[in-house]
Each structure stands twice: as structure tokens, then as C-alpha cells.
N, C-alpha and C positions, 0 to 999 in steps of 0.2 A: 109278565116281566121277563125280559131276555137279558141275561148277564153274560158279557163277553170277556174272555181272558186272552188277550194277544200275547205272543212271545215278546219278551223284552229285547230291545235292539241297542241299548246303550253298550258302549264298548266294554267287554269283559263281564257283562251282567249275566249272572247264573241263576238268579232267583226267579220264582214265578209267583203270581199274586194269588193263586188258589191251589190248594192241595186237593187230592181226591177226596179226603175226609170233609173238607169244607164244601166241595161240590156236592157231595151226597146230601149235606144239610140243606143246601139251596134247593136242590131238586125236590127234596121231601117237603120243602116249604111252598112248593108250587111254581118255582121259577124254572125257565129253560136255561141251561148253561152251555155256552159255546166256548170251546178251547181250541186255540190255534194248534195245529199239528206240531208236535215236539216242544211245546211251550214249557213243559216241566222237565224235559229231559236232563238239562244241566243240573237240576236239583235232585235228580234221581227218581222222578216220577214219570212212569211210562203212559203213553196214550191209552193202553188197554186198561190201566187202572181208572182213568177218568170214564171210559166207556162203561165199565163194570158198575159205576155208581149212577149212571143215567145221563152223564154229560155227552154232548155231541162233539166229535173232533172234526174241525173244518180245515180245509187245506191252506187257507191263506189269511193273513192279517186283514186284508181288505174285506173278506167276508165277515170276520168278527166285528170290525168297526161299523160296517154298513148295516148289520142286523141288530146290534145290541142297543137296548135302552140305557144300560149301565155298563160302562167299561171299568173293569178292575185291574189295576196295574201295580207295579212296584215303583218304577221311576217315572219321572215326568215325561210327557210326550216330546219327541224330538222332531226336527223339521220334516223328515220323511212321513211323519204321522199327522202333520198339521192339517193337510187337506182331507184327512179321513174323518175328522171331527165334524159334527153337524149340529145345527141349532137344536136346542132342547135336549141334547144328549147329556147324560151325567157321567162324570169321570171321577173315580175314587182311587187316589194314588198319593204318593209324595209329590208335592208341586214345587215347594221352595221358591215361590214367586218373587220374594224380595231380591233374589239374585237372578231373576229371569224375566227381564222386561219384554223380551220378544215373545216369549210363551204367554205372558200375561195379555199382551195385545191380541194375540191369536184367539185366546179363550174369550176375550170380550167381543171381539169382531164376529166370531162364529156363535156367540151367545150360548156357550157351554156352561153347564152347572159344574163347576170345579170344586170338588170336596177334597180337602188336603188332609192326609193322614196326620200331618205334623201339627195341625191346629185343633183336632178333635179332642174334646176334653172329657175326663171322668167326672164323677160327682164331686170329688174333692178338688177339682181344678187342675189335676195333673194331666199329663199328656201321654195316655196309655199306648198309642201307636207309634210314638217316637222312642219310647223307652227301650224296647228290645233291640232295636238297631243301634241305639246310642250305646248300650251295654256292650254289644258285639264290637262296635267301632272302638270303644275304649280299650277293650282287651286286646284287639288286633293292633292297636297303635304301638303297644310295647313289643309285641312280636315282630312287627315290621321295623320298628326302630332298631331293635337288636340285630336284625338281619342286615340293615344298611350301615350299621356301625362296623360290621366286619370289614377287614382290610380289603378283601378281594371284591367287595361290593362298593368300594369307594369311600368307606368310613374310616374313622380314626383308629380303628383296631381295638376299641374298648369293650371288654366283656362286662356286661351290666352287673353281674353277681360278683365279679372279682374272684380272687383266690386268696387263701391265707397269706398274709404278708403284702398283699397288693390291694389298693383301695378299689371298691366297687365303682361302677359307673354312676353318674349323677343324672337322675331323671327329674325334670321340672315340669309340672303339670299346671296349666293355668285354667281354672275352672273346676269346681268340685261338685258338679251335677252328676247325672248318670254316667256320662262318658268318662268324666274325670275321675270319679270314685272307682270305676272299674279299671281304668288305666292304673290307678294307684294300687289297686289289689294285685294286679299282674306284676307291676314293677317291684313292689314290696316282696311278693312271693318269689321273684327271681333273685332277691338279695341286693337289689340296687339301693343306692342312697336316694331317697325320694323327698322332694319339696313340692307341696301343692299350695296354690294361691287361689283365693276367692274373695269376693266382696262380702259374702254372707258368713258372718261369724258362727252362725248355727251349724252350717255345713262343715266348717273347720273344726268345731267342737266334736261333731260326730266322728270325723277322721281321727282326731286326737284320742277319743275314747276307744275307738276300734283298734288302733295300733299302738296304744300305750306309749307314745313318745317316739316310736321307731320311724315315724314320718314327720318331717318338719312342716308345720302349717303356718302360712303367712298371709296377712291381709294383702289383697291385690291392690297395689298402688304403683305408680311409675318407678319409684326408687327400689322397692322390693323386686319388681319384675326385671329391671335392668341388672341388679346385682345377681339375681338367681340365674337368669338366662345366660349371662356371661360365663358362668361356671358350669353350664349344662352340657352333658354329652348327648342327651336326648331331650328335646323340648316337644311337649304335646299341647297343642292348642285345643281347648275343649270348652270354649265360651258359647253359650247359647242364650239368645233372647227370642222367645217364641215368635215365629212368623217373620221377625225382623231380620234385617241385614246384620251380620255379626260385626261388632265394633272392633276396630284395630287396637289391640292392646300391646303388641310387640312391633316397634317401629324398625325401619331399615338400620338405623344406627345400632340398635340393640342386637340385631341379627349379626351385623358386621363385627361386633365384639366377641362373637362366639368363636371357639377354637376351630380351625380347619378340620373337616372330617366329622364334625358334629352333625346331628340330624334333627330336622324339624318335621313333625307329623301334625298337620293341621286338620283335625276332625271337622272343624267348622267350615270347611271349604264349600260345602254345598249351600251354605248361606253367605258366601262371599269370602269367608276366611277371617281369622283374627290376627294373622301375622301379615305385616305390610308387604313382605316380599313373596307371598304366596300367589300362585295361580293354579287353576285346576290341571291335573294330569290325568292319565289313564292307566288302565291295567297293563296295556302294552308298552307304555312309556311312563312309568310311575314316578320317576324322580328327575330332578334337575339340580344344578348347583348354582348358588348365588354367593359370591364372596368366599368360596370354598366350603360353604355349608350345604349339606345335602337336604333337599326339600321333597317331601312326599305329600301329595295333595290329590289323591283319587277320591272323587265325590261318592262313589258307590263301593266304599271299602268292604262292606259286609258280603259283597258278591264273591269275595275270596273263600268264603265258607258257605256256599249257596244253599246246601240242604239245611244246615243248622239255622241259617238266616231265614229261609223260607218258612220252616216250621215255627220259629219264634214270631215272625211277623204275622203269619196267618192265624196263629192262636190268639193274637191280639186283635186282628181285624175281624175275626169270625163273628162276634156278637153284632157288629154293625152291618156287615154284609148280609147276615141272615135277617136282620131287621128290615133291610131294604127288600129282600126276597119275600118276606112275609107280608109287609105292609105297603109296599110300593115306595117310590122315592119321596114323593111329597109328604105322605102321611108319616113316614119314618122320620123325616126332618122336623115335622110339626110335633111329634110326640117324644122326641129324644133331644133335649136341649144341648147336650154335649156334642151330639153328632151335628147338630145345626151349626155349632161353633166352627166346624170344619169347612163350612161353605165360604170359599174365597171369591168365586165369580158366579154371577147368575143374571140372566137376561141382559147381558152386555154391561153389567155394573160390577165394579170392584168393591167387595163388601168387607174386606179385612183392613182395618185401619193401620195396623203395623206395616202391611205390605204396601198400602198406598203411600204412607210416609217414606218408607225406604225407597220407593220409585219416584219420589218427588211429585206425587200427584195431589198431595194435600200439604198445607203449611204447618209448620210447628215441629 
């Protein structure tokens, strides 16, 4: 088994899919590990650290892709990488195919075994590989929102925590899952006035119990969304439907009702976004304005904290990568039901129903 770790090429990406610690475990399990030169540098991991644990440093991405049975990445392949994929090769990464019809077709045409981090399941049905990045994105959304609310950054000049005698800023979070809950924690910790909405009353009850009434919890419905968003200084979209395209829960008219200089951060942008006026941005050009409202929609937000994100992600992926190294790809998928749930494409077939529905490849 040869496991390849190419350097990420997405704009502003600083994470790497394998730490030296994980490389050590894979080598100890009998796998050969190829790491592209400087792949871990932006996350603070030197080539020498990989060599010290038995991994091979290779000079180019082409060499990694052409040699490896299993490619382990952080983000989905981009067009310059499409021609490097080959039939029968396995790919283990975030794919987010519901928002990527072009990539889906490439994986199908090239008959790549695409195993998506975001659909791998734990025994309890949770999504362990999505969790750490969702937590980081949730926390970052408040930091980012606070930054772009500053007057010099094009915002309305609102300080989220306020000061004595001046009202704090209002943060509205739609979705109380991992991202939303961590956004709520950061916003409340900064002293903001926080409203969080969700369809699941159990999640709202947990928020209510944790914050003892300091956070307003509302059922997510059009009336509550419209009223809350109109009063928001910072709107955080944190809606997730596993593997599926994110539903639009905030329409153009609702965004237009926001005060000029208010900020939207849509964490769901890698699944298409849950705010109608959103489109993906990049770390080099992270924001744009629509009707005077600042929109931030960088799909790889956790790359802002590359070392923390790399460690958090690889701690979650480690049991699965090591299982591939120990058992081989086929046997690992046969013996681990939750890992098999991650298979989105195989032998030219699309196997994830939610993705197929989002791309219009099935009815219903």
C-alpha cells in the first residue's frame, strides 16, 4: 500500500492531510508514505520531520499522484489535479460533491474510488471527520464577523461586546449544530447579544440550558428568520444537511432588509451556501458587498489557522487512514461500516443518494 500526500493547491490553503505522527503510524502498519516536498510547511511541519518517521519526500505532486494507491488530501481536487487521477485509485478527502458537479463527473469518468470525509460515520451515526472543522469554522465565523464589522474594514462600526451604556452587537446564528453551537459560544463569550435558530428543539433546549437564558433560542421558520436577520449586525449561516446541497433559508429580500455595513458569514458555502446572496470567495478576496451588506464566504475557512486545523483534522482521520494502511482499501471498507458510508463514487458509479439528488441525477 502506497499512501500519497500532495500539497494542497486551493487558494490560501495551509492545512496538510497527514502529520508526521500519522505518517509514523502508517509506516509502522506496513504502508509506504509519499509526501510532496513542503506539503506540511504552512502548518508548521518540516520535511525532515516526515523523513525522520520513515516517509519519503518526493519533489512533485505528479510523482505523488502517479505512485499512490491512496491519495489523502484536505480539500477536493481542483482542475489542475483532474488529469492526475487514474482508474482504481482511491481518494480520501473532503469532496462536497453536492456543490461540485464538474468534480463528480471527473471522478465518475476516471473511475476513482472517492471516499468523502464529510459522509464517514461513527457508530452512533455522527460525522466525526466533519466535526473538528465545523467547530473551527463556527468559532472563526465570529472572529471574522467582528473584524469586518470594524469601520476601517467596511463594516458598520459595531463592537460586538459593546461597552457600558452602549448596546452590544446582535449576532444571529441559523443552525445549532456543531458550527452554530461553537459560533454561539464565541459570540456569547465576547458579550454579544445572540439569537440562534434551528428546526430541532432538542438542540435549542441544550443551548438554553448551557446559557441560562443569555442566548435567545427560536424555532427556525421564515417569520423568525426574517425578523431576526433584519436586526442582525452579524449573520452566521450554519445550516448542514449531510452530503446534500445546503437549503436556502435566508432569501435576497431578507438580506436587503439588513442595515448597511452588517456582515454575513456563510459557513455552509462549501455545500452551496444557505444565504441566497452568497457565492464563494477566497482568502485573497474574502468579501464582497450586496445591497450594502458585507458577505464573507471562503469555503476553506479553517485554513486561517492551519496548524490547529491540521492537528484537529488528522486526529479525527487517523483511525481511518491507519485502517486503510493496515488492511488495504477493500478490506477496510468491508470491515468498517462507517468508513464505507464515506464512499461517494466507485467504478464509475455515484453511490451517495443525497449527492445524486442534489445534482439532479435521481428523482424525488
